[in-house]
C-alpha positions as semicolon CSV with decimal commas, in nm:
position;residue;x (nm);y (nm);z (nm)
1;M;2,966;3,387;7,951
2;K;2,795;3,559;7,629
3;I;3,052;3,367;7,449
4;F;2,953;3,038;7,604
5;Q;2,598;3,111;7,588
6;F;2,610;3,161;7,216
7;K;2,817;2,870;7,211
8;S;2,602;2,669;7,387
9;M;2,319;2,788;7,142
10;S;2,509;2,680;6,861
11;L;2,574;2,301;7,008
12;A;2,172;2,316;7,034
13;N;2,085;2,438;6,728
14;M;2,352;2,190;6,562
15;S;2,165;1,916;6,762
16;L;1,860;1,987;6,641
17;A;1,970;2,034;6,269
18;N;2,146;1,697;6,312
19;M;1,768;1,563;6,444
20;S;1,632;1,737;6,175
21;L;1,846;1,545;5,921
22;A;1,767;1,246;6,037
23;N;1,400;1,304;6,004
24;M;1,466;1,393;5,650
25;S;1,636;1,108;5,585
26;L;1,381;0,909;5,731
27;V;1,124;1,084;5,486
28;I;1,319;1,024;5,178
29;L;1,370;0,698;5,300
30;L;1,046;0,618;5,321
31;L;0,902;0,823;5,008
32;C;1,208;0,600;4,782
33;S;1,060;0,242;4,957
34;N;0,721;0,367;4,879
35;H;0,776;0,520;4,536
36;I;0,993;0,146;4,466
37;A;0,663;-0,043;4,556
38;T;0,451;0,163;4,331
39;A;0,680;0,052;4,074
40;Q;0,632;-0,282;4,152
41;D;0,285;-0,289;4,192
42;S;0,270;-0,127;3,872
43;D;0,471;-0,383;3,655
44;S;0,278;-0,652;3,858
45;L;-0,040;-0,479;3,740
46;L;0,066;-0,445;3,416
47;K;0,172;-0,778;3,361
48;E;-0,165;-0,910;3,495
49;L;-0,416;-0,691;3,230
50;Q;-0,169;-0,818;2,978
51;S;-0,189;-1,144;3,076
52;G;-0,524;-1,160;3,122
53;W;-0,613;-0,959;2,812
54;A;-0,467;-1,296;2,630
55;I;-0,668;-1,508;2,799
56;A;-0,998;-1,330;2,733
57;N;-0,970;-1,254;2,414
58;Y;-0,807;-1,575;2,257
59;Q;-0,968;-1,804;2,558
60;L;-1,301;-1,738;2,682
61;Q;-1,621;-1,622;2,427
62;D;-1,951;-1,444;2,516
63;K;-2,026;-1,361;2,896
64;E;-1,720;-1,473;3,038
65;Q;-1,482;-1,305;2,796
66;I;-1,688;-0,961;2,857
67;N;-1,666;-1,002;3,246
68;A;-1,299;-1,073;3,218
69;F;-1,205;-0,756;2,997
70;E;-1,456;-0,560;3,280
71;A;-1,281;-0,657;3,541
72;L;-0,909;-0,611;3,407
73;I;-1,062;-0,273;3,322
74;A;-1,166;-0,186;3,657
75;K;-0,837;-0,277;3,812
76;G;-0,660;-0,073;3,536
77;E;-0,928;0,231;3,664
78;A;-0,842;0,179;4,023
79;S;-0,474;0,211;4,021
80;L;-0,464;0,524;3,776
81;N;-0,663;0,650;4,046
82;S;-0,376;0,658;4,275
83;N;-0,126;0,692;3,981
84;P;-0,287;0,889;3,734
85;N;0,048;0,995;3,525
86;D;0,106;0,575;3,495
87;A;0,145;0,567;3,107
88;K;0,164;0,230;3,080
89;I;-0,167;0,125;3,302
90;H;-0,329;0,411;3,074
91;V;-0,208;0,229;2,753
92;W;-0,370;-0,121;2,882
93;T;-0,657;0,023;3,032
94;G;-0,736;0,191;2,682
95;I;-0,624;-0,133;2,499
96;L;-0,842;-0,362;2,731
97;Q;-1,184;-0,101;2,676
98;S;-1,095;-0,124;2,303
99;T;-1,131;-0,476;2,285
100;L;-1,474;-0,473;2,502
101;A;-1,601;-0,217;2,254
102;G;-1,535;-0,475;1,975
103;A;-1,686;-0,729;2,156
104;K;-1,969;-0,581;2,237
105;G;-2,020;-0,408;1,947
106;G;-2,300;-0,173;1,812
107;L;-2,291;0,176;1,930
108;G;-2,336;0,134;2,267
109;A;-1,950;0,022;2,252
110;L;-1,880;0,382;2,122
111;S;-1,861;0,519;2,490
112;L;-1,601;0,238;2,597
113;A;-1,392;0,360;2,249
114;K;-1,395;0,711;2,401
115;A;-1,290;0,624;2,744
116;A;-0,999;0,430;2,561
117;K;-0,899;0,717;2,351
118;S;-0,847;0,924;2,613
119;H;-0,647;0,699;2,795
120;L;-0,429;0,666;2,499
121;Q;-0,410;0,995;2,425
122;T;-0,321;1,066;2,783
123;A;-0,042;0,775;2,769
124;I;0,113;0,969;2,466
125;E;0,082;1,299;2,630
126;L;0,302;1,137;2,934
127;D;0,563;0,931;2,728
128;G;0,431;0,889;2,365
129;S;0,741;0,586;2,322
130;V;0,613;0,371;2,647
131;L;0,582;-0,015;2,560
132;S;0,731;0,027;2,220
133;G;0,502;0,287;2,097
134;S;0,159;0,075;2,165
135;A;-0,076;0,411;2,269
136;Y;-0,006;0,510;1,849
137;T;-0,095;0,138;1,740
138;S;-0,394;0,134;1,967
139;L;-0,508;0,491;1,870
140;G;-0,505;0,434;1,499
141;V;-0,681;0,096;1,551
142;L;-0,922;0,302;1,693
143;Y;-0,942;0,542;1,435
144;N;-0,989;0,323;1,223
145;S;-1,284;0,092;1,382
146;V;-1,487;0,321;1,491
147;P;-1,736;0,495;1,253
148;G;-1,690;0,869;1,105
149;W;-1,890;1,166;1,193
150;P;-2,182;1,240;1,293
151;I;-2,218;0,870;1,515
152;G;-1,813;0,874;1,628
153;F;-1,473;1,021;1,619
154;G;-1,327;0,769;1,338
155;D;-1,080;0,914;1,102
156;K;-0,837;0,721;0,845
157;K;-0,603;0,954;0,826
158;K;-0,515;0,997;1,174
159;S;-0,536;0,635;1,185
160;L;-0,276;0,599;0,880
161;T;-0,063;0,880;1,124
162;N;-0,092;0,713;1,435
163;L;0,005;0,376;1,269
164;K;0,295;0,514;1,065
165;R;0,456;0,643;1,381
166;A;0,375;0,301;1,576
167;L;0,639;0,189;1,312
168;E;0,831;0,433;1,349
169;I;0,889;0,360;1,696
170;N;0,884;-0,022;1,698
171;P;0,988;-0,070;1,362
172;D;0,997;-0,429;1,362
173;G;0,728;-0,480;1,647
174;L;0,449;-0,800;1,587
175;D;0,176;-0,578;1,680
176;S;0,271;-0,227;1,468
177;N;0,284;-0,412;1,174
178;Y;-0,014;-0,664;1,179
179;F;-0,204;-0,337;1,243
180;Y;-0,072;-0,132;1,000
181;A;-0,095;-0,409;0,738
182;D;-0,465;-0,457;0,846
183;F;-0,512;-0,114;0,746
184;L;-0,371;-0,172;0,441
185;V;-0,632;-0,447;0,370
186;S;-0,899;-0,223;0,459
187;R;-0,769;0,011;0,183
188;K;-0,731;-0,289;-0,045
189;K;-0,352;-0,237;-0,091
190;Y;-0,391;-0,635;-0,059
191;A;0,034;-0,697;-0,220
192;E;0,168;-0,416;0,065
193;A;-0,031;-0,526;0,363
194;K;0,102;-0,905;0,264
195;T;0,440;-0,774;0,298
196;Y;0,345;-0,620;0,662
197;F;0,201;-0,926;0,749
198;E;0,483;-1,129;0,676
199;K;0,719;-0,891;0,859
200;A;0,534;-0,948;1,131
201;L;0,553;-1,292;1,169
202;R;0,915;-1,237;1,185
203;A;0,905;-1,035;1,493
204;A;1,103;-1,165;1,813
205;P;0,890;-1,352;2,079
206;R;0,764;-1,086;2,357
207;P;0,924;-1,230;2,701
208;G;0,611;-1,350;2,924
209;R;0,355;-1,307;2,626
210;D;0,323;-1,636;2,468
211;I;-0,058;-1,655;2,465
212;A;-0,101;-1,342;2,312
213;D;0,188;-1,390;2,064
214;A;0,028;-1,741;1,936
215;G;-0,283;-1,601;1,893
216;R;-0,182;-1,305;1,678
217;R;0,033;-1,489;1,452
218;K;-0,271;-1,744;1,393
219;E;-0,463;-1,373;1,319
220;I;-0,130;-1,324;1,057
221;E;-0,170;-1,692;0,891
222;L;-0,573;-1,611;0,815
223;A;-0,499;-1,261;0,727
224;I;-0,208;-1,387;0,470
225;A;-0,430;-1,690;0,340
226;T;-0,709;-1,456;0,276
227;I;-0,469;-1,184;0,095
228;Q;-0,362;-1,482;-0,107
229;K;-0,713;-1,534;-0,295
230;R;-0,713;-1,178;-0,359
231;L;-0,406;-1,093;-0,527
């Protein structure tokens, strides 16, 4: 009887174990489904932020432009509240904030620049190579654009370090070459800058980013024409 009872208890335990495994499988499946949904939402938001930035930056002006940037930043921040380790959204929230800071101008934009810096540094801590090193590019631009101490955190050495790192990650990229060339212009190294502007023009088109690519190429062509007068 004891043996029977033991076996019966074992069968009961096995049944419970099987139920537990089934439940665990269901939980794992739900978690995986949720992860996939989150990834899809993140990718969808990324595209929205990128296309929204391009429209606001190249097609809108004044209050409409500022409102568009603010709405996009709010979406990025809301997403990061629930998924704080999304490096891509950190990058683009930072890009939007830094662009808005430039659009607003003045010392009042410094808080936006600081917020952008925080997002870009977080993205680098999470994955510096994400989006072909865009965090390094944007951080380099910030360090070059913001006033230095005691007003702001601007730093030409840090700017150069970040822009060079971006070029190491994405040597043939449109933005990595454009912003490095722009830095060289600020240092009055016009001949060298022209070389990088021309390299930027040879960059491959970015899928789904037609407006941004067209706008950037116009900026490059204007920059080259300006440089030609100084050489």
